[in-house]
Structures are given as C-alpha cells and as structure tokens.
gemmi code that builds the backbone of each chain (N, CA, C; Angstrom):
import gemmi

chains = {
    "A": [
        ("UNK", (184.355, 152.770, 70.013), (184.515, 154.205, 70.033), (183.221, 154.899, 69.605)),
        ("UNK", (182.824, 155.877, 70.405), (181.582, 156.583, 70.091), (181.758, 157.524, 68.916)),
        ("UNK", (180.756, 157.647, 68.153), (180.834, 158.574, 67.019), (180.695, 160.009, 67.544)),
        ("UNK", (181.433, 160.928, 66.958), (181.274, 162.313, 67.388), (179.865, 162.824, 67.061)),
        ("UNK", (179.328, 163.589, 68.024), (177.994, 164.137, 67.785), (178.085, 165.349, 66.876)),
        ("UNK", (177.319, 165.298, 65.847), (177.328, 166.430, 64.907), (176.020, 167.201, 65.081)),
        ("UNK", (176.175, 168.438, 65.424), (174.980, 169.264, 65.608), (174.440, 169.668, 64.231)),
        ("UNK", (173.220, 169.355, 63.959), (172.701, 169.730, 62.630), (172.647, 171.249, 62.465)),
        ("UNK", (173.003, 171.665, 61.278), (172.971, 173.100, 60.990), (171.584, 173.463, 60.455)),
        ("UNK", (170.945, 174.379, 61.166), (169.578, 174.756, 60.758), (169.616, 176.054, 59.971)),
        ("UNK", (169.075, 175.977, 58.796), (169.009, 177.180, 57.950), (167.538, 177.464, 57.649)),
        ("UNK", (166.939, 178.324, 58.471), (165.507, 178.584, 58.277), (165.166, 179.081, 56.867)),
        ("UNK", (166.043, 179.860, 56.293), (165.731, 180.436, 54.972), (165.639, 179.373, 53.876)),
        ("UNK", (166.338, 178.259, 54.110), (166.349, 177.239, 53.066), (165.225, 176.208, 53.250)),
        ("UNK", (164.478, 176.360, 54.346), (163.409, 175.382, 54.586), (162.365, 175.458, 53.473)),
        ("UNK", (161.888, 174.292, 53.052), (160.886, 174.250, 51.975), (159.502, 174.465, 52.568)),
        ("UNK", (158.810, 175.441, 52.069), (157.456, 175.705, 52.564), (156.539, 174.564, 52.162)),
        ("UNK", (155.691, 174.097, 53.089), (154.787, 173.006, 52.726), (153.810, 173.447, 51.636)),
        ("UNK", (153.589, 172.610, 50.661), (152.638, 172.959, 49.600), (151.221, 172.802, 50.143)),
        ("UNK", (150.361, 173.673, 49.663), (148.976, 173.604, 50.116), (148.330, 172.350, 49.554)),
        ("UNK", (147.777, 171.503, 50.405), (147.149, 170.300, 49.860), (145.862, 170.632, 49.100)),
        ("UNK", (145.675, 169.920, 48.052), (144.451, 170.054, 47.261), (143.643, 168.768, 47.417)),
        ("UNK", (142.337, 168.950, 47.452), (141.460, 167.793, 47.624), (140.748, 167.437, 46.327)),
        ("UNK", (140.572, 166.164, 46.130), (139.705, 165.683, 45.054), (138.390, 165.270, 45.723)),
        ("UNK", (137.334, 165.984, 45.375), (136.032, 165.740, 46.014), (135.086, 165.106, 44.996)),
        ("UNK", (134.437, 164.047, 45.411), (133.421, 163.422, 44.551), (132.061, 163.596, 45.203)),
        ("UNK", (131.121, 164.107, 44.409), (129.757, 164.334, 44.900), (128.848, 163.181, 44.479)),
        ("UNK", (127.851, 162.951, 45.294), (126.878, 161.894, 44.982), (126.100, 162.267, 43.720)),
        ("UNK", (125.757, 161.297, 42.920), (124.876, 161.559, 41.783), (123.891, 160.409, 41.665)),
        ("UNK", (122.707, 160.712, 41.132), (121.658, 159.687, 41.104), (121.750, 158.773, 39.891)),
        ("UNK", (122.705, 159.032, 39.007), (122.731, 158.323, 37.732), (123.638, 157.096, 37.772)),
        ("UNK", (124.825, 157.265, 38.322), (125.772, 156.151, 38.334), (125.522, 155.214, 39.521)),
        ("UNK", (125.489, 153.933, 39.222), (125.293, 152.934, 40.276), (126.496, 152.906, 41.205)),
        ("UNK", (126.239, 152.488, 42.448), (127.331, 152.410, 43.426), (128.413, 151.435, 42.948)),
        ("UNK", (127.996, 150.328, 42.365), (128.973, 149.357, 41.865), (129.861, 149.951, 40.781)),
        ("UNK", (129.263, 150.804, 39.957), (130.024, 151.483, 38.899), (131.064, 152.423, 39.515)),
        ("UNK", (130.644, 153.159, 40.549), (131.570, 154.111, 41.189), (132.698, 153.346, 41.899)),
        ("UNK", (132.367, 152.184, 42.459), (133.413, 151.343, 43.078), (134.464, 150.986, 42.021)),
        ("UNK", (134.014, 150.541, 40.868), (134.948, 150.165, 39.798), (135.771, 151.386, 39.363)),
        ("UNK", (135.122, 152.551, 39.292), (135.838, 153.777, 38.913), (136.922, 154.099, 39.940)),
        ("UNK", (136.586, 154.046, 41.204), (137.572, 154.350, 42.258), (138.728, 153.339, 42.226)),
        ("UNK", (138.393, 152.084, 42.015), (139.452, 151.058, 41.968), (140.438, 151.356, 40.832)),
        ("UNK", (139.907, 151.796, 39.697), (140.757, 152.008, 38.528), (141.491, 153.348, 38.552)),
        ("UNK", (140.816, 154.390, 39.001), (141.437, 155.720, 38.973), (142.339, 155.934, 40.191)),
        ("UNK", (141.860, 155.502, 41.354), (142.611, 155.775, 42.594), (143.472, 154.580, 43.013)),
        ("UNK", (143.414, 153.517, 42.237), (144.169, 152.285, 42.547), (143.864, 151.763, 43.942)),
        ("UNK", (142.596, 151.725, 44.278), (142.197, 151.248, 45.602), (141.737, 149.800, 45.527)),
        ("UNK", (141.964, 149.028, 46.602), (141.348, 147.702, 46.650), (139.835, 147.856, 46.809)),
        ("UNK", (139.095, 146.812, 46.465), (137.634, 146.955, 46.426), (137.039, 147.346, 47.777)),
        ("UNK", (137.601, 146.834, 48.886), (137.042, 147.149, 50.206), (137.145, 148.647, 50.494)),
        ("UNK", (138.283, 149.240, 50.163), (138.466, 150.681, 50.402), (137.595, 151.506, 49.471)),
        ("UNK", (137.520, 151.053, 48.232), (136.692, 151.771, 47.255), (135.228, 151.755, 47.695)),
        ("UNK", (134.783, 150.611, 48.180), (133.378, 150.499, 48.621), (133.098, 151.409, 49.816)),
        ("UNK", (134.100, 151.496, 50.724), (133.935, 152.345, 51.902), (133.790, 153.816, 51.479)),
        ("UNK", (134.623, 154.232, 50.527), (134.541, 155.618, 50.032), (133.199, 155.879, 49.342)),
        ("UNK", (132.751, 154.907, 48.581), (131.473, 155.068, 47.870), (130.326, 155.197, 48.869)),
        ("UNK", (130.392, 154.427, 49.936), (129.363, 154.532, 50.979), (129.350, 155.943, 51.569)),
        ("UNK", (130.546, 156.507, 51.791), (130.627, 157.869, 52.340), (130.009, 158.872, 51.370)),
        ("UNK", (130.360, 158.739, 50.086), (129.790, 159.638, 49.072), (128.265, 159.541, 49.093)),
        ("UNK", (127.775, 158.318, 49.142), (126.325, 158.091, 49.081), (125.620, 158.642, 50.332)),
        ("UNK", (126.227, 158.397, 51.497), (125.556, 158.801, 52.746), (125.753, 160.279, 53.078)),
        ("UNK", (126.951, 160.800, 52.815), (127.249, 162.190, 53.179), (126.985, 163.161, 52.030)),
        ("UNK", (126.775, 162.640, 50.844), (126.559, 163.506, 49.687), (127.844, 163.845, 48.950)),
        ("UNK", (128.970, 163.663, 49.617), (130.266, 163.901, 48.974), (131.370, 163.302, 49.843)),
        ("UNK", (132.545, 163.146, 49.276), (133.689, 162.663, 50.054), (134.976, 163.143, 49.409)),
        ("UNK", (135.958, 163.402, 50.260), (137.304, 163.681, 49.749), (137.933, 162.321, 49.466)),
        ("UNK", (138.281, 162.088, 48.217), (138.796, 160.769, 47.861), (140.318, 160.758, 47.723)),
        ("UNK", (140.901, 161.955, 47.665), (142.369, 162.043, 47.567), (142.789, 163.452, 47.955)),
        ("UNK", (143.948, 163.578, 48.601), (144.517, 164.893, 48.937), (146.001, 164.887, 48.611)),
        ("UNK", (146.493, 166.047, 48.185), (147.922, 166.131, 47.882), (148.219, 167.327, 47.004)),
        ("UNK", (149.236, 167.191, 46.167), (149.633, 168.349, 45.367), (148.652, 168.602, 44.207)),
        ("UNK", (148.697, 169.831, 43.748), (147.701, 170.265, 42.768), (147.761, 169.491, 41.455)),
        ("UNK", (148.977, 169.255, 40.966), (149.108, 168.616, 39.655), (148.460, 167.228, 39.642)),
        ("UNK", (148.770, 166.449, 40.673), (148.208, 165.093, 40.746), (146.691, 165.164, 40.937)),
        ("UNK", (146.264, 166.137, 41.768), (144.824, 166.283, 42.007), (144.085, 166.603, 40.708)),
        ("UNK", (144.684, 167.456, 39.879), (144.046, 167.804, 38.594), (143.919, 166.574, 37.693)),
        ("UNK", (144.979, 165.779, 37.683), (144.953, 164.562, 36.859), (143.837, 163.628, 37.334)),
        ("UNK", (143.724, 163.480, 38.648), (142.713, 162.555, 39.177), (141.289, 163.064, 38.928)),
        ("UNK", (141.102, 164.388, 39.073), (139.752, 164.929, 38.816), (139.364, 164.684, 37.358)),
        ("UNK", (140.296, 164.931, 36.456), (139.989, 164.709, 35.037), (139.667, 163.231, 34.787)),
        ("UNK", (140.467, 162.345, 35.379), (140.205, 160.910, 35.174), (138.843, 160.505, 35.734)),
        ("UNK", (138.498, 161.056, 36.895), (137.185, 160.722, 37.473), (136.057, 161.292, 36.615)),
        ("UNK", (136.293, 162.484, 36.043), (135.279, 163.042, 35.145), (135.178, 162.226, 33.859)),
        ("UNK", (136.273, 161.607, 33.470), (136.213, 160.729, 32.299), (135.397, 159.471, 32.604)),
        ("UNK", (135.255, 159.195, 33.893), (134.334, 158.122, 34.311), (132.928, 158.695, 34.540)),
        ("UNK", (132.759, 159.963, 34.206), (131.466, 160.647, 34.323), (131.008, 160.770, 35.772)),
        ("UNK", (131.972, 160.889, 36.666), (131.623, 161.142, 38.062), (131.633, 162.650, 38.299)),
        ("UNK", (130.867, 163.064, 39.308), (130.791, 164.476, 39.648), (131.965, 164.807, 40.571)),
        ("UNK", (133.145, 165.001, 39.969), (134.370, 165.227, 40.742), (134.850, 166.651, 40.544)),
        ("UNK", (135.429, 167.217, 41.589), (135.989, 168.558, 41.455), (137.190, 168.745, 42.359)),
        ("UNK", (137.950, 169.777, 42.009), (139.164, 170.118, 42.742), (138.792, 171.126, 43.820)),
        ("UNK", (139.361, 170.950, 45.015), (139.074, 171.918, 46.060), (140.327, 172.166, 46.882)),
        ("UNK", (140.552, 173.428, 47.180), (141.754, 173.808, 47.924), (141.481, 173.634, 49.407)),
        ("UNK", (142.451, 173.030, 50.084), (142.287, 172.780, 51.509), (142.571, 174.050, 52.290)),
        ("UNK", (141.600, 174.505, 53.076), (141.838, 175.624, 53.978), (141.649, 176.974, 53.375)),
    ],
    "B": [
        ("UNK", (142.302, 137.585, 29.939), (140.932, 137.586, 30.413), (139.999, 137.041, 29.336)),
        ("UNK", (139.045, 136.220, 29.757), (138.078, 135.692, 28.794), (137.185, 136.823, 28.297)),
        ("UNK", (136.626, 136.637, 27.117), (135.763, 137.690, 26.581), (134.532, 137.882, 27.465)),
        ("UNK", (134.016, 139.091, 27.449), (132.825, 139.419, 28.228), (131.651, 139.544, 27.268)),
        ("UNK", (130.497, 139.109, 27.726), (129.332, 139.106, 26.839), (128.154, 139.832, 27.477)),
        ("UNK", (127.465, 140.597, 26.671), (126.230, 141.243, 27.095), (125.153, 140.805, 26.125)),
        ("UNK", (124.085, 140.250, 26.651), (123.041, 139.792, 25.737), (121.744, 140.559, 25.954)),
        ("UNK", (121.002, 140.687, 24.868), (119.708, 141.382, 24.923), (118.838, 140.845, 23.793)),
        ("UNK", (117.555, 141.097, 23.895), (116.668, 140.635, 22.834), (116.944, 141.454, 21.564)),
        ("UNK", (116.528, 140.900, 20.415), (116.705, 141.620, 19.148), (115.953, 142.947, 19.183)),
        ("UNK", (114.755, 142.901, 19.778), (113.955, 144.123, 19.860), (114.668, 145.179, 20.704)),
        ("UNK", (115.244, 144.761, 21.836), (115.970, 145.716, 22.696), (117.154, 146.304, 21.940)),
        ("UNK", (117.866, 145.462, 21.205), (119.019, 145.953, 20.450), (118.593, 147.028, 19.448)),
        ("UNK", (117.465, 146.775, 18.769), (116.994, 147.732, 17.767), (116.595, 149.062, 18.420)),
        ("UNK", (115.836, 148.955, 19.512), (115.354, 150.172, 20.185), (116.532, 150.987, 20.728)),
        ("UNK", (117.476, 150.306, 21.380), (118.612, 151.006, 21.970), (119.519, 151.597, 20.878)),
        ("UNK", (119.691, 150.867, 19.778), (120.509, 151.380, 18.670), (119.889, 152.639, 18.081)),
        ("UNK", (118.573, 152.621, 17.896), (117.882, 153.793, 17.341), (118.075, 155.006, 18.254)),
        ("UNK", (117.940, 154.768, 19.544), (118.093, 155.870, 20.505), (119.523, 156.407, 20.485)),
        ("UNK", (120.487, 155.499, 20.403), (121.893, 155.932, 20.373), (122.172, 156.817, 19.174)),
        ("UNK", (121.574, 156.479, 18.040), (121.781, 157.292, 16.831), (121.250, 158.717, 17.043)),
        ("UNK", (120.139, 158.812, 17.779), (119.536, 160.121, 18.018), (120.358, 160.962, 18.985)),
        ("UNK", (120.884, 160.306, 20.001), (121.504, 161.052, 21.093), (122.997, 161.281, 20.898)),
        ("UNK", (123.615, 160.481, 20.048), (125.083, 160.561, 19.885), (125.594, 161.958, 19.511)),
        ("UNK", (124.922, 162.660, 18.578), (125.475, 163.951, 18.165), (125.610, 164.961, 19.303)),
        ("UNK", (124.794, 164.829, 20.338), (124.840, 165.827, 21.405), (125.508, 165.312, 22.688)),
        ("UNK", (125.890, 164.051, 22.697), (126.424, 163.494, 23.954), (127.745, 164.152, 24.354)),
        ("UNK", (128.562, 164.562, 23.357), (129.841, 165.206, 23.685), (129.606, 166.525, 24.413)),
        ("UNK", (128.630, 167.275, 23.928), (128.332, 168.562, 24.558), (127.875, 168.361, 26.000)),
        ("UNK", (127.031, 167.344, 26.210), (126.550, 167.063, 27.560), (127.708, 166.713, 28.474)),
        ("UNK", (128.610, 165.887, 27.962), (129.747, 165.440, 28.759), (130.611, 166.618, 29.201)),
        ("UNK", (130.865, 167.531, 28.292), (131.710, 168.693, 28.622), (130.955, 169.654, 29.533)),
        ("UNK", (129.670, 169.845, 29.248), (128.893, 170.769, 30.076), (128.795, 170.316, 31.526)),
        ("UNK", (128.711, 169.017, 31.733), (128.549, 168.511, 33.098), (129.839, 168.606, 33.892)),
        ("UNK", (130.961, 168.502, 33.206), (132.246, 168.493, 33.911), (132.523, 169.862, 34.520)),
        ("UNK", (133.085, 169.856, 35.709), (133.448, 171.120, 36.344), (134.908, 171.403, 35.982)),
        ("UNK", (135.071, 172.109, 34.875), (136.407, 172.347, 34.338), (137.016, 173.585, 34.993)),
        ("UNK", (138.233, 173.453, 35.554), (138.857, 174.617, 36.181), (139.062, 175.721, 35.153)),
        ("UNK", (138.658, 176.956, 35.506), (138.779, 178.040, 34.522), (139.927, 178.991, 34.858)),
        ("UNK", (140.734, 178.654, 35.868), (141.809, 179.554, 36.285), (142.999, 179.510, 35.322)),
        ("UNK", (143.107, 178.450, 34.554), (144.244, 178.272, 33.654), (143.696, 177.942, 32.260)),
        ("UNK", (143.928, 178.841, 31.315), (143.339, 178.683, 29.972), (143.825, 177.412, 29.279)),
        ("UNK", (145.143, 177.178, 29.369), (145.696, 175.990, 28.706), (145.103, 174.718, 29.295)),
        ("UNK", (145.008, 174.710, 30.610), (144.480, 173.527, 31.295), (143.018, 173.296, 30.915)),
        ("UNK", (142.227, 174.363, 30.932), (140.804, 174.174, 30.625), (140.607, 173.763, 29.165)),
        ("UNK", (141.477, 174.263, 28.269), (141.379, 173.841, 26.861), (141.688, 172.355, 26.728)),
        ("UNK", (142.763, 171.944, 27.395), (143.151, 170.534, 27.351), (142.038, 169.647, 27.907)),
        ("UNK", (141.477, 170.118, 29.020), (140.417, 169.381, 29.705), (139.213, 169.209, 28.768)),
        ("UNK", (138.807, 170.318, 28.153), (137.646, 170.293, 27.248), (137.899, 169.379, 26.051)),
        ("UNK", (139.102, 169.505, 25.470), (139.431, 168.670, 24.308), (139.442, 167.191, 24.681)),
        ("UNK", (139.994, 166.883, 25.861), (140.060, 165.484, 26.298), (138.662, 164.893, 26.468)),
        ("UNK", (137.798, 165.652, 27.130), (136.444, 165.137, 27.371), (135.638, 165.043, 26.072)),
        ("UNK", (135.844, 166.008, 25.177), (135.121, 165.969, 23.890), (135.568, 164.770, 23.057)),
        ("UNK", (136.894, 164.556, 23.023), (137.418, 163.436, 22.242), (136.923, 162.112, 22.812)),
        ("UNK", (136.885, 162.037, 24.135), (136.413, 160.796, 24.753), (134.938, 160.557, 24.432)),
        ("UNK", (134.146, 161.632, 24.478), (132.716, 161.491, 24.191), (132.496, 160.990, 22.765)),
        ("UNK", (133.284, 161.511, 21.842), (133.177, 161.065, 20.443), (133.536, 159.588, 20.331)),
        ("UNK", (134.605, 159.205, 21.014), (135.041, 157.817, 20.985), (133.992, 156.898, 21.632)),
        ("UNK", (133.385, 157.363, 22.700), (132.359, 156.554, 23.369), (131.148, 156.343, 22.465)),
        ("UNK", (130.758, 157.406, 21.762), (129.617, 157.280, 20.844), (129.936, 156.261, 19.750)),
        ("UNK", (131.176, 156.322, 19.237), (131.601, 155.385, 18.187), (131.620, 153.947, 18.709)),
        ("UNK", (132.128, 153.790, 19.930), (132.222, 152.463, 20.538), (130.837, 151.823, 20.715)),
        ("UNK", (129.903, 152.630, 21.212), (128.545, 152.110, 21.420), (127.886, 151.750, 20.089)),
        ("UNK", (128.010, 152.662, 19.130), (127.384, 152.421, 17.822), (127.924, 151.137, 17.196)),
        ("UNK", (129.248, 150.975, 17.245), (129.879, 149.796, 16.647), (129.436, 148.519, 17.357)),
        ("UNK", (129.436, 148.573, 18.711), (129.094, 147.379, 19.483), (127.658, 146.932, 19.217)),
        ("UNK", (126.745, 147.906, 19.170), (125.347, 147.536, 18.944), (125.135, 147.078, 17.500)),
        ("UNK", (125.852, 147.687, 16.572), (125.723, 147.288, 15.170), (126.237, 145.862, 14.955)),
        ("UNK", (127.271, 145.506, 15.702), (127.881, 144.183, 15.519), (127.220, 143.087, 16.359)),
        ("UNK", (126.305, 143.483, 17.231), (125.644, 142.475, 18.079), (124.756, 141.590, 17.207)),
        ("UNK", (125.100, 140.326, 17.138), (124.378, 139.421, 16.241), (123.644, 138.352, 17.039)),
        ("UNK", (122.736, 137.673, 16.345), (122.060, 136.521, 16.919), (120.793, 136.871, 17.683)),
        ("UNK", (120.183, 135.845, 18.210), (118.961, 136.001, 19.005), (119.097, 135.111, 20.247)),
        ("UNK", (119.366, 135.638, 21.419), (119.477, 137.070, 21.691), (120.709, 137.686, 21.053)),
        ("UNK", (120.646, 139.011, 20.865), (121.791, 139.735, 20.308), (122.881, 139.824, 21.374)),
        ("UNK", (124.113, 139.535, 20.970), (125.200, 139.500, 21.956), (126.319, 140.473, 21.585)),
        ("UNK", (126.652, 141.314, 22.550), (127.815, 142.203, 22.400), (128.998, 141.490, 23.049)),
        ("UNK", (130.080, 141.375, 22.293), (131.275, 140.705, 22.833), (132.380, 141.733, 23.043)),
        ("UNK", (132.930, 141.753, 24.254), (134.032, 142.655, 24.586), (135.251, 141.793, 24.885)),
        ("UNK", (136.353, 142.111, 24.215), (137.490, 141.189, 24.218), (138.551, 141.432, 25.283)),
        ("UNK", (138.472, 142.537, 26.002), (139.492, 142.812, 27.014), (138.888, 143.642, 28.130)),
        ("UNK", (139.609, 143.684, 29.254), (139.139, 144.492, 30.381), (139.073, 145.958, 29.979)),
        ("UNK", (140.097, 146.424, 29.231), (140.119, 147.832, 28.815), (138.890, 148.169, 27.977)),
        ("UNK", (138.572, 147.250, 27.066), (137.405, 147.472, 26.209), (136.117, 147.482, 27.045)),
        ("UNK", (136.073, 146.578, 28.026), (134.888, 146.496, 28.882), (134.739, 147.753, 29.741)),
        ("UNK", (135.851, 148.261, 30.264), (135.779, 149.476, 31.082), (135.370, 150.672, 30.229)),
        ("UNK", (135.882, 150.736, 29.006), (135.498, 151.822, 28.100), (134.005, 151.736, 27.779)),
        ("UNK", (133.518, 150.526, 27.587), (132.097, 150.332, 27.288), (131.237, 150.743, 28.493)),
        ("UNK", (131.733, 150.407, 29.676), (131.040, 150.778, 30.911), (130.901, 152.305, 31.011)),
        ("UNK", (132.000, 153.006, 30.721), (131.979, 154.479, 30.772), (131.040, 155.028, 29.694)),
        ("UNK", (131.058, 154.405, 28.544), (130.203, 154.875, 27.447), (128.725, 154.739, 27.814)),
        ("UNK", (128.395, 153.648, 28.504), (127.001, 153.464, 28.928), (126.615, 154.534, 29.954)),
        ("UNK", (127.563, 154.894, 30.810), (127.295, 155.952, 31.783), (127.054, 157.275, 31.051)),
        ("UNK", (127.854, 157.538, 30.021), (127.713, 158.787, 29.257), (126.332, 158.898, 28.615)),
        ("UNK", (125.856, 157.794, 28.075), (124.559, 157.862, 27.387), (123.426, 158.031, 28.411)),
        ("UNK", (123.583, 157.440, 29.582), (122.570, 157.640, 30.640), (122.555, 159.114, 31.085)),
        ("UNK", (123.747, 159.706, 31.215), (123.821, 161.122, 31.588), (123.190, 161.999, 30.514)),
        ("UNK", (123.483, 161.680, 29.259), (122.932, 162.476, 28.166), (121.408, 162.367, 28.130)),
        ("UNK", (120.896, 161.159, 28.331), (119.439, 160.974, 28.347), (118.800, 161.804, 29.460)),
        ("UNK", (119.439, 161.737, 30.616), (118.894, 162.471, 31.762), (118.869, 163.978, 31.458)),
        ("UNK", (119.949, 164.511, 30.946), (120.032, 165.952, 30.737), (119.193, 166.423, 29.565)),
        ("UNK", (119.090, 165.602, 28.526), (118.427, 166.058, 27.304), (116.952, 165.696, 27.239)),
        ("UNK", (116.591, 164.552, 27.809), (115.215, 164.082, 27.598), (114.322, 164.235, 28.832)),
        ("UNK", (114.868, 163.991, 30.009), (113.984, 164.141, 31.183), (114.683, 164.881, 32.327)),
        ("UNK", (115.117, 166.122, 32.045), (115.805, 166.895, 33.094), (114.899, 167.252, 34.269)),
        ("UNK", (113.573, 167.218, 34.032), (112.663, 167.626, 35.104), (112.456, 166.535, 36.157)),
        ("UNK", (112.902, 165.332, 35.842), (112.774, 164.245, 36.825), (113.764, 164.520, 37.960)),
        ("UNK", (113.275, 164.468, 39.183), (114.149, 164.810, 40.307), (115.155, 163.685, 40.572)),
        ("UNK", (116.234, 164.052, 41.273), (117.241, 163.057, 41.620), (116.621, 161.907, 42.417)),
        ("UNK", (115.743, 162.265, 43.349), (115.122, 161.227, 44.194), (114.301, 160.261, 43.339)),
        ("UNK", (113.571, 160.816, 42.377), (112.775, 159.953, 41.481), (113.683, 159.052, 40.658)),
        ("UNK", (114.780, 159.647, 40.218), (115.683, 158.915, 39.337), (116.386, 157.766, 40.070)),
        ("UNK", (116.660, 157.969, 41.352), (117.317, 156.913, 42.121), (116.402, 155.690, 42.235)),
        ("UNK", (115.103, 155.929, 42.070), (114.141, 154.817, 42.074), (113.375, 154.835, 40.764)),
        ("UNK", (114.122, 154.819, 39.661), (113.488, 155.035, 38.362), (112.419, 154.000, 38.025)),
        ("UNK", (112.532, 152.808, 38.635), (111.499, 151.805, 38.341), (110.150, 152.185, 38.953)),
        ("UNK", (110.187, 153.152, 39.912), (108.945, 153.571, 40.561), (108.322, 154.820, 39.941)),
        ("UNK", (108.969, 155.354, 38.892), (108.415, 156.560, 38.264), (107.052, 156.208, 37.656)),
        ("UNK", (106.102, 157.086, 37.928), (104.740, 156.852, 37.444), (104.689, 157.004, 35.920)),
        ("UNK", (104.646, 155.894, 35.226), (104.692, 155.918, 33.762), (103.570, 156.732, 33.140)),
        ("UNK", (102.370, 156.606, 33.713), (101.195, 157.210, 33.096), (101.282, 158.732, 33.080)),
        ("UNK", (101.997, 159.303, 34.034), (102.041, 160.761, 34.152), (102.983, 161.412, 33.135)),
        ("UNK", (103.731, 160.622, 32.405), (104.724, 161.187, 31.493), (104.347, 160.934, 30.038)),
        ("UNK", (104.760, 161.837, 29.141), (104.535, 161.597, 27.706), (105.251, 160.320, 27.265)),
        ("UNK", (104.737, 159.715, 26.203), (105.264, 158.406, 25.796), (106.754, 158.451, 25.448)),
        ("UNK", (107.225, 159.571, 24.826), (108.640, 159.621, 24.440), (109.545, 159.638, 25.672)),
        ("UNK", (109.058, 160.249, 26.758), (109.864, 160.272, 27.984), (109.846, 158.901, 28.640)),
        ("UNK", (108.696, 158.252, 28.615), (108.619, 156.890, 29.176), (109.554, 155.967, 28.415)),
        ("UNK", (109.574, 156.145, 27.104), (110.445, 155.342, 26.255), (111.916, 155.602, 26.630)),
        ("UNK", (112.260, 156.883, 26.808), (113.651, 157.235, 27.138), (114.030, 156.672, 28.516)),
        ("UNK", (113.103, 156.722, 29.454), (113.404, 156.212, 30.799), (113.582, 154.689, 30.758)),
        ("UNK", (112.774, 154.034, 29.927), (112.926, 152.577, 29.790), (114.304, 152.246, 29.205)),
        ("UNK", (114.723, 153.026, 28.213), (116.056, 152.803, 27.615), (117.158, 153.101, 28.640)),
        ("UNK", (116.948, 154.165, 29.400), (117.897, 154.538, 30.460), (118.082, 153.347, 31.410)),
        ("UNK", (116.967, 152.718, 31.773), (117.037, 151.559, 32.675), (117.741, 150.378, 31.998)),
        ("UNK", (117.466, 150.177, 30.714), (118.121, 149.078, 29.974), (119.631, 149.266, 29.926)),
        ("UNK", (120.064, 150.503, 29.634), (121.514, 150.767, 29.618), (122.103, 150.496, 31.008)),
        ("UNK", (121.335, 150.814, 32.050), (121.796, 150.544, 33.411), (121.918, 149.056, 33.684)),
        ("UNK", (120.976, 148.286, 33.161), (121.045, 146.818, 33.342), (122.269, 146.247, 32.646)),
        ("UNK", (122.572, 146.786, 31.461), (123.778, 146.326, 30.756), (125.026, 146.659, 31.575)),
        ("UNK", (125.020, 147.844, 32.177), (126.161, 148.225, 33.034), (126.318, 147.245, 34.195)),
        ("UNK", (125.196, 146.948, 34.840), (125.269, 146.060, 36.004), (125.754, 144.670, 35.606)),
        ("UNK", (125.285, 144.205, 34.459), (125.708, 142.889, 33.984), (127.226, 142.871, 33.743)),
        ("UNK", (127.711, 143.968, 33.171), (129.144, 144.059, 32.878), (129.969, 144.143, 34.167)),
        ("UNK", (129.497, 144.931, 35.115), (130.229, 145.076, 36.394), (130.293, 143.725, 37.109)),
        ("UNK", (129.203, 142.979, 37.056), (129.203, 141.662, 37.713), (130.227, 140.727, 37.085)),
        ("UNK", (130.512, 140.939, 35.803), (131.526, 140.104, 35.145), (132.945, 140.615, 35.403)),
        ("UNK", (133.093, 141.942, 35.473), (134.432, 142.524, 35.655), (134.859, 142.461, 37.121)),
        ("UNK", (133.969, 142.903, 37.992), (134.324, 143.070, 39.407), (133.115, 142.710, 40.268)),
        ("UNK", (132.834, 141.417, 40.424), (131.616, 141.031, 41.140), (131.543, 141.563, 42.563)),
        ("UNK", (132.698, 141.792, 43.184), (132.704, 142.288, 44.573), (132.179, 143.719, 44.678)),
        ("UNK", (132.165, 144.434, 43.557), (131.743, 145.838, 43.597), (130.316, 145.986, 44.098)),
        ("UNK", (129.507, 144.965, 43.913), (128.108, 145.059, 44.327), (127.852, 144.438, 45.694)),
        ("UNK", (128.867, 143.795, 46.296), (128.664, 143.216, 47.618), (128.472, 144.321, 48.630)),
        ("UNK", (127.665, 144.053, 49.651), (127.475, 145.069, 50.688), (128.570, 144.937, 51.738)),
    ],
}
model = gemmi.Model(1)
for chain_id, residues in chains.items():
    chain = gemmi.Chain(chain_id)
    for i, (resn, *xyz) in enumerate(residues, 1):
        res = gemmi.Residue()
        res.name, res.seqid = resn, gemmi.SeqId(i, " ")
        for name, pos in zip(("N", "CA", "C"), xyz):
            atom = gemmi.Atom()
            atom.name, atom.element = name, gemmi.Element(name[0])
            atom.pos, atom.b_iso = gemmi.Position(*pos), 0.0
            res.add_atom(atom)
        chain.add_residue(res)
    model.add_chain(chain)
structure = gemmi.Structure()
structure.add_model(model)
structure.setup_entities()
C-alpha cells in the first residue's frame, strides 16, 4: 500500500534567515616560520597536516587566506586562539 | 609522549636568559598591541585584552623558568608534555615578536624573512646582538617543531 502524499506546509514567516558568515583571515607575517604556522593551524583549526600546509602556502603566496568561515561566535573564538599563537589573524564579515 | 629536549651552549643560555630578563616586562604590551582586538563590543574586547595579557605573562614566566632550569653543558631544556612544548613554542614566538617590535622595528619584512642575510656591519652592535638572539630563538622553535610535528616542515 502506498503511503499518502503529504504536502508540506510552507510558512514563509517562520523561515530562519541565514546568518551572515564571518571569515577568519590570517595574514602573512615575516616572523613566524611556516612550520610553526602549520602546527598552529593543526591545533587551532583541527586540520590534518596536509590541509594545514596547503593553507599556509596560500597565506605565504597570496599574503592572506580565509582559514575558516561560519558564525560569528565561533569565528571570534578562533581568531583569539590564533592570536594566542601570535598569528596575524582577524575577523572579517562576508559581503 | 617522551620528553622533548632543546640543547644549547652554556654561553647561548646565558645570553638568551639575559635578553629575556630585559624584554619580559614589555612583552605583554607588545602582544596586546599587535593583536587586532574587535572594538565593537566592550565586554569582548576587555576579555580579549585580559586573555592575551595573562598569556603573555605566563609565557614570560615559562621562558624564564625553562632557561633558569637548563643545566649541563650543553644546557638542556626539558619539556615533559606536548602541551608544555606547544606553550613553549608560542612563548618563543612572542619573544621574537617583542624583539622585532622593540629593538629593530626599522628592519623591513623582506630583510627579516632573510635575517641571516642582514648586513651586520651596517647596524649598531646592540641590534646585531638582538638579531642574533632572534635567530637563536627561531632555531629553538625549529628544533621543537621537528620533534613535535616533523611533517610540518615537509614541502
């Protein structure tokens, strides 16, 4: 026996507005070694070494990289943690 | 994890310890000044400043203790856990940042990226001394990273 088709009820007013993504941006600096920044990314962003190294290469070659995007609260926590590693990290609003 | 060791000559230990004593009082200020603290929220920026200041104080204490306890010839710093090693790594970064900002701010980023190529003769002796210490702290960092995460330096 086929299940009855239930038409979903759409309530536009109750739709949750998407939160504006916030970016964690890390800028290149001449003081910290690339290997040090790899270790920082692995520990703060929980990245495997291959991904961390790829991000570090982007920071080094492009001068900066977005290392994480998402909600503001988490982004603030990550920027502070990266600054505790003495990286040149900042919060930036997307768009 | 097995203990991690950093070794240096007795002379290097003495020189680096002396420099740390000089720079420690101002390293917290440098750390906070360099951070880009969001100013849109007073509570958040206060928390941020307090966190970074407290960490800077702790880093200065950690470095002072480690260098004071380094014994033998060569002098050896022993770190007993990964957490301790990572904290030491961050502390070494802090002192390099403080040296750069306080002692040789006029050195350009490009020069600093190749600090071994900086023309020693063109600089006053105290700056040459600070740059040599800056490089030594960097060597200690690299030695530690090779022990903690050797893949970090692979290309």
